[in-house]
C-alpha positions in Angstrom: 0.0 0.0 0.0 1.2 3.5 -0.9 1.3 5.4 2.4 1.7 8.9 1.0 -0.8 11.2 -0.7 -3.9 9.5 0.7 -7.0 11.0 2.4 -7.6 9.0 5.5 -10.5 8.8 8.0 -9.8 7.3 11.4 -12.7 6.6 13.8 -11.9 7.0 17.5 -8.8 9.0 16.5 -8.7 11.5 19.3 -6.5 9.5 21.6 -4.6 6.2 21.9 -3.9 4.0 18.9 -6.0 6.1 16.6 -4.2 9.3 17.4 -0.8 7.8 17.1 -1.7 6.3 13.7 -2.9 9.8 12.7 0.4 11.3 13.8 2.4 8.8 11.7 0.2 9.2 8.7 0.4 13.0 8.8 4.2 12.7 8.8 3.9 10.6 5.6 2.1 13.5 3.9 -1.4 12.3 4.0 -4.6 14.2 4.7 -6.0 12.8 8.0 -9.5 13.2 9.5 -10.2 11.8 12.9 -13.6 11.4 14.6 -14.5 11.0 18.3 -17.4 11.6 20.7 -15.5 13.9 23.1 -15.2 17.5 21.8 -12.5 18.2 24.4 -10.3 15.4 23.3 -10.7 16.3 19.7 -9.7 19.9 20.5 -6.6 18.6 22.4 -5.7 16.4 19.4 -6.0 19.4 17.1 -3.7 21.5 19.3 -1.1 18.7 19.3 -1.4 18.1 15.6 -2.5 21.3 13.9 -2.7 19.7 10.4 -5.2 17.2 11.7 -8.9 17.5 10.7 -11.3 16.7 13.5 -15.0 15.9 13.4 -17.2 15.1 16.4 -19.2 11.9 15.6 -20.5 8.9 17.5 -19.5 5.7 15.7 -22.4 3.8 17.4 -25.0 6.2 16.1 -26.3 5.1 12.6 -27.7 8.6 11.9 -24.4 10.2 12.9 -22.6 7.9 10.4 -24.9 9.1 7.7 -24.1 12.8 8.6 -20.4 12.0 8.8 -20.5 10.4 5.3 -22.1 13.5 3.9 -19.7 15.8 5.5 -16.5 13.9 4.7 -17.4 13.1 1.1 -18.3 16.7 0.4 -15.3 18.3 2.2 -12.8 15.5 1.4 -13.8 14.0 -1.9 -10.4 12.3 -2.3 -11.1 10.1 0.7 -9.7 6.7 -0.1 -8.7 5.1 3.3 -11.1 4.2 6.1 -9.6 3.0 9.5 -12.2 1.6 11.8 -10.5 2.1 15.2 -13.2 3.2 17.6 -13.7 0.7 20.4 -14.3 0.1 24.1 -13.3 -2.7 26.4 -14.9 -3.5 29.8 -14.5 -5.9 32.6 -17.9 -7.6 33.0 -19.1 -10.0 35.7 -22.1 -11.6 34.1 -23.4 -12.5 37.6 -23.6 -8.9 38.7 -27.0 -7.2 38.7 -27.8 -5.3 35.5 -30.0 -2.2 36.1 -29.9 -1.6 32.3 -29.9 -4.8 30.3 -29.2 -2.9 27.1 -25.9 -1.6 28.4 -24.4 -5.2 28.2 -24.3 -4.9 24.4 -22.6 -1.5 24.2 -19.4 -3.0 23.1 -21.2 -4.8 20.3 -22.6 -1.4 19.1 -19.3 0.3 19.1 -16.8 -2.4 18.3 -18.7 -4.5 15.7 -21.9 -2.8 14.5 -20.2 0.6 14.0 -17.4 -0.6 11.6 -19.9 -2.7 9.6 -22.1 0.3 9.2 -19.2 2.6 8.4 -18.0 0.2 5.7 -21.5 -0.2 4.2 -21.9 3.6 4.2 -18.5 4.5 2.7 -18.0 1.5 0.4 -19.6 3.1 -2.8 -17.3 6.1 -2.4 -14.2 4.1 -1.8 -15.0 1.9 -4.9 -14.8 5.1 -7.0 -11.1 5.8 -6.0 -8.2 4.6 -8.1 -6.7 3.0 -5.0 -8.3 2.5 -1.6 -8.1 0.6 1.6 -10.1 -0.4 4.7 -8.3 -1.1 7.9 -10.3 -2.8 10.7 -8.8 -2.8 14.2 -9.5 -6.0 16.0 -7.4 -7.5 18.8 -5.2 -10.4 19.8 -8.2 -11.4 21.8 -9.9 -12.2 18.5 -8.0 -15.5 18.6 -8.3 -16.4 22.3 -11.1 -14.9 24.5 -10.2 -13.0 27.7 -13.0 -14.4 29.9 -13.0 -11.3 32.2 -14.0 -9.3 29.1 -16.5 -11.6 27.4 -18.4 -9.1 25.2 -15.2 -7.3 24.0 -13.6 -10.6 23.1 -16.7 -11.7 21.2 -16.8 -8.5 19.2 -13.2 -8.7 18.2 -13.6 -12.3 17.1 -16.5 -11.1 15.0 -14.5 -8.3 13.5 -11.8 -10.7 12.5 -14.4 -13.0 10.8 -16.1 -10.1 9.1 -12.8 -8.7 7.8 -11.9 -12.1 6.3 -15.3 -12.2 4.4 -15.0 -8.6 3.4 -11.6 -9.2 1.9 -13.0 -12.0 -0.3 -16.0 -10.0 -1.4 -13.8 -7.0 -2.4 -11.0 -9.1 -4.1 -12.1 -7.9 -7.6 -12.1 -4.2 -6.6 -9.3 -1.7 -6.1 -9.9 -1.8 -2.3 -7.3 -3.5 -0.1 -8.7 -4.9 3.2 -6.4 -5.0 6.3 -6.9 -6.2 9.8 -4.7 -4.7 12.6 -4.9 -7.0 15.7 -3.1 -5.2 18.5 -1.8 -7.0 21.6 -2.4 -5.3 25.0 -1.3 -1.7 24.2 -0.5 1.0 26.7 -3.6 3.1 26.2 -6.6 4.2 28.4 -8.5 1.3 27.0 -6.0 -1.2 28.3 -5.9 0.5 31.8 -9.6 1.3 31.9 -11.5 -1.2 34.1 -8.6 -3.4 34.8 -6.3 -3.9 37.8 -2.7 -5.1 37.7 -4.0 -8.4 39.0 -6.4 -8.7 36.0 -3.6 -8.3 33.5 -0.8 -9.9 35.5 2.2 -11.0 33.4 1.2 -8.8 30.4 3.4 -5.9 29.6 1.5 -3.6 27.3 3.1 -2.6 24.1 3.9 1.1 23.8 1.5 2.8 21.5 4.3 4.2 19.4 5.7 0.7 18.9 2.2 -0.6 17.9 1.9 2.2 15.3 5.4 1.3 13.9 4.2 -2.3 13.3 1.0 -1.1 11.8 2.7 1.3 9.3 5.2 -1.4 8.3 2.5 -3.9 7.8 0.4 -1.6 5.7 3.4 -0.6 3.6 4.2 -4.3 2.9 0.6 -5.3 2.2 0.5 -7.6 5.2 -3.3 -8.0 5.3 -3.4 -9.4 8.9 -1.1 -7.4 11.1 -0.5 -9.2 14.4 2.3 -7.5 16.4 3.9 -9.1 19.5 1.6 -11.1 21.8 -1.2 -11.0 19.3 0.7 -13.2 16.9 1.6 -15.6 19.8 -2.1 -15.8 20.8 -3.1 -16.7 17.2 -0.4 -19.4 17.2 -1.4 -20.8 20.6 -5.0 -20.8 19.6 -4.1 -23.4 17.0 -1.5 -25.5 18.7 -2.7 -25.5 22.3 -6.2 -23.7 22.5 -7.3 -25.1 25.8 -4.0 -24.3 27.5 -3.9 -20.6 26.4 -7.6 -20.1 27.1 -7.0 -21.4 30.6 -4.1 -19.0 31.1 -6.2 -16.0 30.0 -9.1 -17.2 32.3 -7.2 -16.9 35.6 -8.3 -13.3 36.2 -12.0 -14.3 35.6 -11.6 -17.1 38.2 -10.4 -14.5 40.7 -13.3 -12.2 39.9 -15.8 -15.0 40.4 -14.4 -15.8 43.8 -15.4 -12.2 44.9 -18.8 -10.8 45.7 -20.2 -9.3 42.5 -20.2 -5.8 43.9 -16.4 -6.0 44.6 -15.4 -7.4 41.1 
């Protein structure tokens, strides 16, 4: 993939992996637009990267996706790369009381439904470009579930599966389809709900290092980019699936031994 001269839209790009990818892509002389829900974070990203274009938008809101499509295609008609990066990860004890049963699927809306809708919305425009790409950000947990984060793990496995199918369906177009499956990365998402005990033994990859792997993989047309531990998880899911799943389930076993209100 040519990594210069593109017009790139990154969802969830106001912080973490999305912002670091935006930084690298700007340095490679691309036009980069990032979206996010938090106006304050977007303003801060703009202060740090003055060349960055920012648009407030909620990836989980189908009407917002329609408005985003209209704005971006009008203001940036050369758009040819979509990076679906927006996502959340939560520690969930399924035994705990659920005052709002709909909240349990929030990760599905943001991590899975949103990128599918984004792709469906922007696909006609991308197909018109001379060269285009879609990058879906999944996770190393797409290959082995982290039982303490059951919904997140399920969404990332689904993103992996969807991306494989998408790649086949777009094989006769000018659109390249990539999957970036990060390992645990040193971002707010990784720290979020989790204690040191929850992620014991896992040293998060610096976000700058993750972005280096991503850029190198895109440049070399590596369609499934699995840096560090993510690649090990994929390998172990094939050669010793029960062993690696058991290792990743230890924190869930600890959580289940506690009263739900303390987990």
